[in-house]
ROSE-4610 file (N, C-alpha, C; in Angstrom, 1 decimal, always signed):
// ROSE-4610
residu = [M/M/M/S/S/S/F/F/F/T/T/T/L/L/L/E/E/E/R/R/R/A/A/A/Q/Q/Q/A/A/A/A/A/A/E/E/E/P/P/P/K/K/K/I/I/I/L/L/L/A/A/A/N/N/N/G/G/G/M/M/M/K/K/K/S/S/S/F/F/F/D/D/D/H/H/H/F/F/F/R/R/R/K/K/K/L/L/L/A/A/A/G/G/G/I/I/I/P/P/P/K/K/K/L/L/L/D/D/D/E/E/E/F/F/F/F/F/F/V/V/V/D/D/D/A/A/A/G/G/G/E/E/E/L/L/L/E/E/E/Q/Q/Q/L/L/L/L/L/L/P/P/P/G/G/G/L/L/L/P/P/P/L/L/L/S/S/S/G/G/G/D/D/D/S/S/S/A/A/A/L/L/L/D/D/D/K/K/K/L/L/L/S/S/S/M/M/M/L/L/L/A/A/A/D/D/D/N/N/N/D/D/D/Y/Y/Y/R/R/R/T/T/T/Y/Y/Y/A/A/A/V/V/V/G/G/G/L/L/L/T/T/T/R/R/R/W/W/W/N/N/N/T/T/T/S/S/S/G/G/G/G/G/G/L/L/L/E/E/E/R/R/R/K/K/K/R/R/R/E/E/E/V/V/V/E/E/E/Y/Y/Y/P/P/P/P/P/P/A/A/A/S/S/S/N/N/N/K/K/K/I/I/I/G/G/G/Y/Y/Y/F/F/F/N/N/N/G/G/G/L/L/L/A/A/A/L/L/L/V/V/V/E/E/E/I/I/I/W/W/W/V/V/V/I/I/I/D/D/D/P/P/P/P/P/P/V/V/V/V/V/V/K/K/K/A/A/A/S/S/S/C/C/C/G/G/G/H/H/H/T/T/T/V/V/V/V/V/V/N/N/N/P/P/P/L/L/L/H/H/H/L/L/L/A/A/A/L/L/L/S/S/S/Y/Y/Y/S/S/S/D/D/D/D/D/D/K/K/K/R/R/R/I/I/I/F/F/F/D/D/D/E/E/E/R/R/R/V/V/V/S/S/S/L/L/L/E/E/E/L/L/L/G/G/G/N/N/N/M/M/M/L/L/L/E/E/E/E/E/E/L/L/L/G/G/G/Y/Y/Y/E/E/E/F/F/F/E/E/E/N/N/N/R/R/R/W/W/W/S/S/S]
num = [1/1/1/2/2/2/3/3/3/4/4/4/5/5/5/6/6/6/7/7/7/8/8/8/9/9/9/10/10/10/11/11/11/12/12/12/13/13/13/14/14/14/15/15/15/16/16/16/17/17/17/18/18/18/19/19/19/20/20/20/21/21/21/22/22/22/23/23/23/24/24/24/25/25/25/26/26/26/27/27/27/28/28/28/29/29/29/30/30/30/31/31/31/32/32/32/33/33/33/34/34/34/35/35/35/36/36/36/37/37/37/38/38/38/39/39/39/40/40/40/41/41/41/42/42/42/43/43/43/44/44/44/45/45/45/46/46/46/47/47/47/48/48/48/49/49/49/50/50/50/51/51/51/52/52/52/53/53/53/54/54/54/55/55/55/56/56/56/57/57/57/58/58/58/59/59/59/60/60/60/61/61/61/62/62/62/63/63/63/64/64/64/65/65/65/66/66/66/67/67/67/68/68/68/69/69/69/70/70/70/71/71/71/72/72/72/73/73/73/74/74/74/75/75/75/76/76/76/77/77/77/78/78/78/79/79/79/80/80/80/81/81/81/82/82/82/83/83/83/84/84/84/85/85/85/86/86/86/87/87/87/88/88/88/89/89/89/90/90/90/91/91/91/92/92/92/93/93/93/94/94/94/95/95/95/96/96/96/97/97/97/98/98/98/99/99/99/100/100/100/101/101/101/102/102/102/103/103/103/104/104/104/105/105/105/106/106/106/107/107/107/108/108/108/109/109/109/110/110/110/111/111/111/112/112/112/113/113/113/114/114/114/115/115/115/116/116/116/117/117/117/118/118/118/119/119/119/120/120/120/121/121/121/122/122/122/123/123/123/124/124/124/125/125/125/126/126/126/127/127/127/128/128/128/129/129/129/130/130/130/131/131/131/132/132/132/133/133/133/134/134/134/135/135/135/136/136/136/137/137/137/138/138/138/139/139/139/140/140/140/141/141/141/142/142/142/143/143/143/144/144/144/145/145/145/146/146/146/147/147/147/148/148/148/149/149/149/150/150/150/151/151/151/152/152/152/153/153/153/154/154/154/155/155/155/156/156/156/157/157/157/158/158/158/159/159/159/160/160/160/161/161/161/162/162/162/163/163/163/164/164/164/165/165/165/166/166/166/167/167/167/168/168/168/169/169/169/170/170/170]
x = [-4.5/-4.0/-5.1/-5.1/-6.1/-5.8/-6.8/-6.6/-6.0/-4.8/-4.2/-3.5/-4.3/-3.8/-2.8/-3.1/-2.2/-0.8/-0.7/+0.6/+1.4/+0.6/+1.3/+1.8/+1.0/+1.4/+2.6/+2.7/+3.8/+5.1/+5.0/+6.2/+7.0/+8.3/+9.2/+8.7/+8.4/+8.0/+9.1/+8.7/+9.6/+9.6/+10.8/+10.9/+11.4/+10.7/+11.1/+12.1/+12.7/+13.8/+13.3/+12.0/+11.5/+11.2/+11.5/+11.2/+9.8/+8.9/+7.6/+7.6/+6.6/+6.4/+5.7/+6.2/+5.6/+4.2/+3.2/+1.8/+1.7/+2.4/+2.4/+2.9/+4.0/+4.6/+3.6/+3.1/+2.1/+0.9/+0.4/-0.8/-0.5/+0.7/+1.1/+1.1/+1.5/+1.4/+0.0/-0.7/-2.1/-3.1/-3.0/-4.1/-5.2/-6.3/-7.4/-8.6/-9.3/-10.4/-11.7/-11.8/-13.0/-13.0/-14.0/-14.2/-14.9/-15.9/-16.7/-17.4/-17.9/-18.7/-19.7/-20.9/-21.9/-23.0/-23.8/-24.9/-26.2/-26.9/-28.2/-29.1/-30.4/-31.4/-31.1/-31.0/-30.6/-31.6/-32.9/-34.0/-34.0/-33.9/-33.9/-32.7/-31.5/-30.3/-30.5/-31.1/-31.3/-32.3/-33.3/-34.3/-33.6/-32.8/-32.2/-31.1/-30.2/-29.0/-28.9/-29.7/-29.6/-28.3/-27.9/-26.7/-25.4/-25.2/-23.9/-23.0/-21.7/-20.8/-20.5/-20.2/-19.9/-18.5/-18.3/-17.0/-16.7/-15.6/-15.3/-15.3/-15.7/-15.7/-16.6/-17.7/-18.6/-17.9/-17.0/-16.2/-15.1/-14.5/-13.4/-14.0/-15.2/-15.9/-16.0/-16.2/-16.4/-15.0/-14.0/-12.6/-11.7/-12.1/-11.2/-12.0/-11.4/-12.0/-12.7/-12.7/-13.3/-14.9/-15.5/-16.9/-17.4/-18.5/-19.1/-19.7/-20.0/-20.7/-22.2/-22.9/-24.4/-25.0/-24.2/-24.7/-23.8/-24.3/-23.6/-22.9/-21.8/-21.1/-21.0/-21.4/-21.4/-20.6/-20.1/-19.3/-20.1/-20.0/-20.6/-19.8/-19.6/-18.9/-19.6/-18.8/-19.4/-20.4/-20.1/-21.0/-22.3/-22.3/-23.6/-24.3/-23.6/-24.2/-24.9/-24.2/-24.7/-25.9/-25.9/-27.0/-28.2/-28.0/-29.1/-29.9/-29.3/-29.9/-29.5/-28.9/-28.4/-29.5/-29.1/-30.0/-29.6/-30.6/-30.3/-29.3/-28.4/-27.4/-28.2/-28.0/-28.7/-27.7/-26.4/-25.4/-24.1/-23.1/-21.8/-20.9/-19.8/-18.9/-17.9/-17.7/-16.8/-15.9/-14.6/-13.7/-13.1/-13.4/-14.3/-15.7/-16.6/-18.0/-18.6/-19.6/-20.4/-21.1/-21.5/-22.2/-21.9/-21.9/-21.8/-23.0/-24.1/-25.3/-26.0/-26.6/-27.3/-28.5/-28.7/-29.8/-29.5/-28.3/-27.9/-27.9/-27.5/-27.4/-28.6/-29.7/-30.8/-31.3/-31.5/-32.1/-31.1/-29.8/-28.9/-27.9/-27.3/-26.2/-25.2/-23.9/-22.8/-22.5/-22.6/-22.3/-21.0/-20.1/-18.9/-19.0/-18.7/-18.7/-17.2/-17.0/-15.7/-15.5/-14.3/-14.0/-14.1/-14.0/-14.1/-15.3/-15.7/-16.6/-15.8/-16.2/-15.4/-15.3/-14.0/-13.8/-14.2/-14.8/-15.4/-14.8/-15.0/-14.7/-15.8/-15.9/-16.8/-16.0/-16.5/-15.9/-16.2/-15.5/-15.7/-17.2/-17.8/-19.2/-20.2/-19.7/-20.6/-21.0/-20.7/-21.0/-20.1/-20.7/-19.9/-19.2/-17.9/-17.2/-16.2/-15.7/-14.7/-13.4/-12.7/-11.4/-10.5/-9.8/-9.0/-8.0/-7.3/-6.3/-7.0/-8.0/-8.8/-9.4/-9.9/-10.5/-9.5/-8.2/-7.2/-6.9/-6.9/-6.6/-7.7/-8.9/-10.1/-10.1/-9.4/-9.4/-8.6/-9.2/-8.5/-7.6/-6.5/-5.6/-6.3/-7.3/-8.1/-8.8/-9.4/-10.1/-9.1/-7.9/-6.9/-6.3/-6.1/-5.5/-6.5/-7.8/-8.8/-9.1/-9.1/-9.5/-8.4/-7.7/-6.6/-7.0/-8.2/-8.7/-8.7/-9.2/-9.2/-7.8/-6.9/-5.5/-4.9/-5.2/-4.6/-5.1/-6.4/-7.0/-6.6/-6.5/-6.0/-4.5/-3.7/-2.3/-2.2/-3.1/-3.0/-3.4/-4.5/-4.9/-3.8/-3.2/-2.1/-0.9/-0.6/+0.5/+0.3/-1.0/-1.3/-1.1/-1.2/-1.0/+0.4/+1.3/+2.7/+3.1/+2.2/+2.4/+2.4/+3.0/+3.0/+3.0/+2.3/+2.4/+3.8/+4.4/+5.7/+5.5/+4.4/+4.1/+2.6/+2.3/+1.0/+0.0/+0.5/-0.4/-0.5/+0.0/-0.1/-0.4]
y = [+32.2/+32.0/+31.5/+32.0/+31.7/+30.3/+29.7/+28.4/+28.6/+28.1/+28.2/+26.9/+26.0/+24.7/+24.8/+25.6/+25.7/+26.2/+27.2/+27.7/+26.5/+25.8/+24.7/+23.6/+23.3/+22.3/+22.8/+24.1/+24.6/+24.8/+24.8/+25.0/+23.7/+23.9/+22.8/+21.9/+20.7/+19.8/+19.5/+19.3/+18.8/+17.2/+16.7/+15.2/+14.6/+13.6/+12.9/+11.9/+11.3/+10.3/+9.1/+8.8/+7.6/+7.9/+9.2/+9.6/+10.1/+10.1/+10.6/+12.1/+12.8/+14.3/+14.5/+15.5/+15.8/+16.5/+15.8/+16.4/+17.6/+17.5/+18.6/+19.9/+19.8/+21.0/+21.5/+20.5/+20.9/+21.6/+21.1/+21.7/+23.1/+23.4/+24.7/+25.7/+25.2/+26.1/+26.2/+25.1/+25.1/+25.8/+25.6/+26.1/+25.0/+25.4/+24.5/+25.0/+24.2/+24.7/+24.8/+24.2/+24.2/+25.4/+26.2/+27.4/+27.1/+26.3/+26.0/+24.7/+24.1/+22.9/+22.9/+22.3/+22.3/+21.3/+20.9/+20.0/+20.8/+20.3/+20.8/+19.7/+20.0/+19.0/+18.4/+17.0/+16.3/+16.5/+16.4/+16.5/+17.9/+18.9/+20.3/+20.6/+20.0/+20.2/+19.6/+18.4/+17.7/+18.5/+19.1/+19.9/+21.2/+21.8/+23.1/+23.0/+22.0/+21.8/+20.3/+19.8/+18.4/+18.1/+16.9/+16.4/+16.9/+17.4/+17.8/+16.6/+16.8/+15.7/+15.3/+14.0/+13.5/+14.0/+14.4/+14.8/+14.2/+14.6/+14.1/+12.6/+12.1/+10.6/+9.9/+10.6/+9.9/+9.7/+10.6/+10.4/+9.4/+9.5/+8.6/+7.1/+7.0/+5.7/+5.1/+5.9/+5.5/+5.2/+5.9/+5.8/+4.8/+4.3/+3.5/+2.4/+1.9/+0.9/+1.5/+2.8/+3.5/+3.3/+3.1/+3.0/+4.4/+4.9/+6.2/+6.3/+7.5/+7.8/+7.6/+7.9/+7.8/+8.9/+9.8/+10.9/+11.0/+11.7/+11.9/+13.3/+13.4/+14.7/+15.1/+16.4/+17.0/+18.3/+18.6/+19.8/+20.7/+22.0/+23.0/+24.2/+24.8/+26.1/+27.2/+28.2/+29.3/+30.1/+30.3/+31.1/+30.4/+29.1/+28.4/+28.4/+28.2/+28.2/+29.6/+30.6/+32.0/+32.3/+31.8/+32.0/+31.3/+30.1/+29.3/+29.9/+30.7/+31.3/+30.5/+29.3/+28.6/+27.9/+27.2/+26.5/+26.8/+26.5/+26.7/+25.6/+26.1/+25.2/+24.4/+23.1/+22.2/+21.8/+21.6/+21.3/+21.7/+22.0/+22.3/+21.0/+21.1/+19.9/+20.0/+18.9/+18.9/+17.6/+17.8/+16.6/+16.6/+15.5/+14.4/+14.8/+14.0/+14.4/+14.5/+15.3/+15.6/+14.3/+13.5/+12.2/+11.2/+9.9/+8.8/+7.9/+8.5/+7.7/+7.5/+6.3/+5.9/+6.9/+7.5/+8.4/+9.8/+10.1/+11.5/+12.4/+11.8/+12.5/+12.2/+11.5/+11.2/+12.4/+12.3/+13.4/+14.5/+14.4/+15.4/+15.1/+16.1/+15.9/+17.0/+16.6/+17.6/+18.3/+19.6/+20.3/+21.1/+21.0/+21.7/+22.8/+24.0/+25.2/+25.4/+25.3/+25.5/+26.8/+27.3/+28.6/+28.4/+27.3/+27.0/+26.0/+25.8/+24.7/+23.4/+22.5/+21.3/+20.5/+20.3/+19.4/+18.0/+17.3/+16.0/+14.9/+13.7/+12.5/+11.5/+10.5/+9.4/+8.3/+7.8/+6.7/+5.4/+4.4/+3.1/+2.6/+3.0/+2.6/+3.5/+4.5/+5.4/+6.6/+6.8/+8.0/+9.2/+10.4/+11.6/+12.0/+12.1/+12.5/+13.6/+14.3/+15.3/+14.6/+15.3/+14.9/+14.5/+13.3/+12.9/+13.9/+14.6/+15.5/+16.7/+17.2/+18.2/+17.7/+16.4/+15.8/+15.8/+15.3/+15.3/+16.7/+17.7/+19.0/+19.6/+19.1/+19.6/+19.1/+18.0/+17.5/+18.3/+18.7/+19.5/+18.6/+19.2/+18.4/+17.8/+18.5/+18.0/+16.7/+16.6/+15.4/+14.3/+14.6/+13.6/+13.1/+13.9/+13.5/+12.7/+13.1/+12.5/+11.1/+10.9/+9.6/+9.0/+8.0/+7.3/+6.6/+6.1/+5.3/+6.2/+7.5/+8.5/+8.8/+9.0/+9.3/+8.2/+6.9/+5.8/+5.8/+5.9/+5.8/+7.0/+8.2/+9.4/+9.1/+8.6/+8.3/+7.3/+6.3/+5.3/+5.9/+6.8/+7.5/+8.4/+9.1/+10.1/+9.3/+8.2/+7.4/+7.1/+6.8/+6.5/+7.7/+8.9/+10.2/+10.7/+9.9/+10.3/+11.2/+11.3/+12.1/+11.2/+11.8/+11.1/+12.2/+11.9/+12.8/+12.7/+13.8/+13.7/+12.9/+13.2/+12.5/+12.1/+10.9/+10.5/+10.6/+10.5/+10.5/+11.9/+13.0/+14.3/+15.3]
z = [+18.8/+17.5/+16.6/+15.4/+14.4/+13.8/+13.2/+12.6/+11.2/+10.9/+9.6/+9.2/+8.7/+8.3/+7.2/+6.2/+5.1/+5.5/+6.4/+6.8/+7.6/+8.4/+9.1/+8.1/+7.1/+6.1/+5.3/+5.1/+4.3/+5.1/+6.4/+7.3/+7.3/+7.7/+7.9/+9.1/+8.8/+9.9/+10.9/+12.1/+13.2/+13.1/+12.7/+12.6/+13.9/+14.3/+15.6/+15.3/+16.3/+16.2/+15.4/+15.4/+14.7/+13.2/+12.8/+11.4/+11.2/+12.2/+12.1/+12.3/+11.7/+12.0/+13.3/+14.0/+15.3/+15.1/+15.7/+15.6/+16.6/+17.7/+18.6/+18.0/+17.3/+16.6/+15.5/+14.7/+13.7/+14.2/+15.4/+16.0/+16.5/+17.0/+17.4/+16.2/+15.1/+13.9/+13.3/+13.3/+12.6/+13.5/+14.8/+15.7/+15.8/+16.4/+16.6/+15.9/+15.1/+14.3/+15.1/+16.3/+17.1/+18.0/+18.0/+18.8/+20.1/+20.0/+21.2/+21.0/+22.1/+22.1/+23.2/+23.0/+24.0/+23.6/+24.5/+24.2/+23.9/+22.9/+22.4/+22.3/+22.1/+21.8/+20.4/+20.4/+19.2/+18.1/+18.4/+17.4/+16.8/+17.6/+17.1/+16.3/+16.6/+15.8/+14.4/+14.4/+13.1/+12.2/+12.8/+12.1/+11.6/+12.4/+12.1/+11.1/+11.3/+10.5/+10.1/+9.2/+8.8/+8.1/+8.2/+7.5/+7.9/+9.2/+9.7/+9.8/+9.5/+9.6/+11.1/+11.3/+12.6/+12.9/+14.2/+14.7/+16.0/+16.6/+18.0/+18.0/+19.2/+19.4/+18.4/+17.9/+16.9/+15.6/+15.2/+13.9/+14.2/+15.3/+15.7/+15.8/+16.2/+16.2/+14.8/+13.8/+12.4/+11.8/+12.3/+11.7/+12.4/+13.6/+14.4/+15.2/+16.2/+17.0/+18.3/+18.4/+19.5/+19.4/+20.6/+20.6/+21.0/+20.3/+20.5/+21.9/+22.3/+23.6/+23.4/+24.5/+24.5/+23.6/+23.1/+22.3/+21.0/+20.0/+18.8/+18.9/+18.2/+18.1/+16.7/+16.4/+15.1/+15.0/+13.9/+13.6/+12.7/+12.9/+12.0/+12.0/+10.8/+10.7/+11.4/+11.9/+12.6/+11.7/+10.5/+9.6/+9.5/+9.2/+9.1/+10.4/+11.5/+12.9/+13.1/+12.8/+13.1/+12.2/+10.9/+10.0/+10.4/+11.1/+11.5/+12.7/+13.4/+14.6/+15.9/+15.7/+16.9/+17.7/+18.7/+19.6/+21.0/+21.9/+23.3/+23.8/+24.6/+25.3/+26.4/+26.3/+27.4/+28.5/+28.1/+29.0/+28.5/+29.4/+29.0/+29.0/+28.3/+28.3/+29.5/+30.1/+31.3/+31.2/+31.6/+31.7/+33.0/+33.8/+33.5/+33.4/+32.8/+32.7/+34.0/+34.1/+35.4/+35.8/+34.9/+35.2/+34.1/+34.6/+33.6/+33.8/+34.4/+34.6/+33.2/+33.1/+31.9/+31.8/+30.6/+30.4/+30.6/+31.1/+31.4/+30.1/+29.0/+27.7/+26.8/+27.3/+26.4/+25.7/+24.4/+23.6/+23.3/+23.7/+23.4/+22.4/+21.8/+20.8/+21.2/+21.0/+21.2/+19.9/+19.9/+18.7/+18.9/+17.9/+17.9/+16.9/+17.3/+16.4/+16.0/+14.6/+14.0/+13.4/+13.3/+12.7/+11.2/+10.6/+9.2/+9.0/+7.7/+7.4/+7.5/+8.3/+8.5/+7.2/+6.8/+5.6/+6.0/+5.1/+5.4/+4.4/+4.9/+4.1/+4.4/+3.5/+3.8/+4.5/+5.7/+6.4/+5.6/+5.9/+5.2/+5.4/+6.5/+6.8/+6.0/+5.3/+4.6/+5.3/+6.5/+7.2/+6.8/+6.8/+6.5/+7.9/+7.9/+9.1/+8.7/+9.7/+9.6/+9.1/+8.2/+7.7/+8.9/+8.9/+10.0/+10.6/+9.8/+10.3/+11.0/+10.5/+11.1/+12.4/+12.4/+13.6/+14.7/+14.4/+15.4/+16.0/+15.1/+15.6/+16.5/+16.3/+17.1/+18.5/+18.8/+20.2/+21.1/+22.3/+23.3/+24.0/+24.6/+25.5/+26.6/+27.2/+28.3/+28.0/+26.8/+26.4/+26.2/+25.5/+25.3/+26.6/+27.5/+28.8/+29.6/+29.6/+30.4/+29.8/+28.5/+27.9/+27.2/+27.8/+27.2/+25.9/+25.9/+24.7/+23.5/+23.7/+22.6/+22.2/+23.2/+22.8/+22.0/+22.4/+21.7/+20.2/+20.0/+18.7/+17.8/+18.4/+17.7/+17.3/+18.2/+17.9/+16.7/+16.7/+15.6/+14.3/+14.4/+13.1/+12.6/+13.5/+13.1/+12.5/+13.1/+12.5/+11.0/+10.7/+9.3/+8.4/+9.0/+8.3/+8.4/+9.0/+9.1/+10.3/+11.3/+12.5/+13.7/+14.8/+16.1/+17.1/+18.2/+19.4/+20.0/+20.4/+21.1/+22.4/+23.1/+24.3/+24.2/+23.8/+23.6/+24.8/+25.9/+27.1/+27.8/+27.2/+27.8/+26.8]
């Protein structure tokens, strides 16, 4: 299914018993903006595509109480990525991660390739981050299930936007 946020926003929302809109229903209508994600050399990414917005856990770190990982996560639109020539993949993303050893991600950044140019906002700390609704849509179910702290912070952020997971832990 293609990513169509406007269609999802125009559709009749599914209202839950507590009066909140169902994020699960909204996500089925909108789709997922993220096409792929993988680790690249952080220095090369900054040289090739400076100023990318924070996404994933790095953006959630700036918008909530979640602490970031040992690496930064960035989002880039597919057109800009393809025009840049891209970078060599250094590692693939796995849930659970292949290793949690200190230093395993040294020098790496996680890049998310999006079907659209990621809409951005300024976090209260001044960092440029992906718009919160788009950020929530970009999280895979695997990541949400694997990491309860991410699920909790996403749930809190979505509540501020009038949405709620029908089942926050799955």
